[in-house]
Structures are given as structure tokens and as C-alpha cells.
C-alpha positions as CSV (number, residue, x, y, z in Angstrom):
1,M,6.5,12.1,11.3
2,A,8.3,8.6,11.3
3,D,11.3,8.2,13.5
4,R,13.1,7.0,10.4
5,P,12.7,7.2,6.7
6,P,10.2,5.5,5.2
7,Y,10.9,2.4,2.8
8,M,11.1,3.2,-1.1
9,P,9.6,0.6,-3.1
10,T,11.5,-0.5,-6.0
11,G,9.0,-2.9,-7.4
12,I,5.8,-4.2,-6.6
13,G,3.9,-7.5,-7.1
14,I,0.7,-9.1,-6.3
15,G,-0.4,-12.7,-5.7
16,M,-3.8,-14.5,-4.4
17,L,-4.4,-17.1,-1.8
18,G,-7.5,-19.1,-0.8
19,D,-9.7,-21.2,-2.0
20,D,-13.3,-21.1,-3.7
21,A,-15.2,-19.7,-0.2
22,T,-12.3,-17.4,0.8
23,K,-9.8,-15.1,-1.3
24,I,-7.1,-13.0,0.1
25,G,-4.7,-10.8,-2.1
26,V,-1.3,-10.2,-1.4
27,L,0.2,-7.1,-2.2
28,I,4.2,-7.3,-2.4
29,F,6.4,-4.1,-2.0
30,E,10.0,-4.7,-3.1
31,T,12.8,-2.6,-1.2
32,A,16.2,-2.5,-1.0
33,E,15.9,-3.5,2.5
34,G,13.6,-6.6,1.4
35,N,10.3,-7.8,0.6
36,F,7.3,-6.5,2.4
37,D,4.3,-8.6,2.0
38,F,0.7,-7.9,2.8
39,A,-2.6,-10.0,2.9
40,I,-5.6,-7.7,2.1
41,N,-9.1,-8.5,1.8
42,Q,-11.9,-6.6,-0.2
43,Q,-12.3,-4.0,2.8
44,A,-8.2,-3.4,2.9
45,V,-8.7,-3.0,-0.9
46,E,-10.9,0.1,-0.7
47,V,-9.0,1.7,2.3
48,I,-5.9,1.6,0.2
49,R,-7.5,3.1,-2.7
50,K,-9.1,6.0,-0.5
51,A,-5.5,6.3,0.6
52,L,-3.7,6.3,-2.5
53,S,-6.2,8.8,-3.9
54,K,-5.6,11.2,-0.9
55,I,-1.7,10.8,-1.7
56,E,-2.3,11.7,-5.3
57,T,-4.1,14.6,-4.5
58,H,-1.6,16.1,-2.1
59,L,1.1,15.4,-4.3
60,T,-0.6,16.9,-7.2
61,N,-1.5,20.0,-5.2
62,G,2.0,20.3,-3.7
63,K,0.6,19.8,-0.2
64,I,2.4,18.2,2.9
65,S,0.4,19.5,5.9
66,D,-2.9,18.4,7.0
67,V,-2.6,14.7,5.9
68,D,-4.3,12.2,8.0
């Protein structure tokens, strides 16, 4: 487990950067400690989607062990 508690989002925002050839999404987590901005490409979107699906499954089933 982490050596400090994780940040809890109080809001979320999105943005887009780039031109016609290159597009990058920006995911903005708003927290009491400040905003955290992450640039993500299509591959990162898929990785995040899979991770959120795993988290959802563990939250729904009440499991906290066996998390990768």
C-alpha cells in the first residue's frame, strides 16, 4: 500500500491538445490539494478503461485483496 493516503478527487475535467495529425487528451483530477493533469493518448485510454473495470469489479464484490 502507499506510504500516504491517496488524493480523493472532488471533480474531474477533460481537455484536448494537438493538431490534425496529433491529438492528446488531458484528464484533470481536481482535489483539495490542487489539480493533477495527465496527458493521455489512445493506448492510455484503453489501459485506464481496463484499470477502472478492475476497480469497479473489486468494489462491487467487496474484495480488497488480489489487486494488481
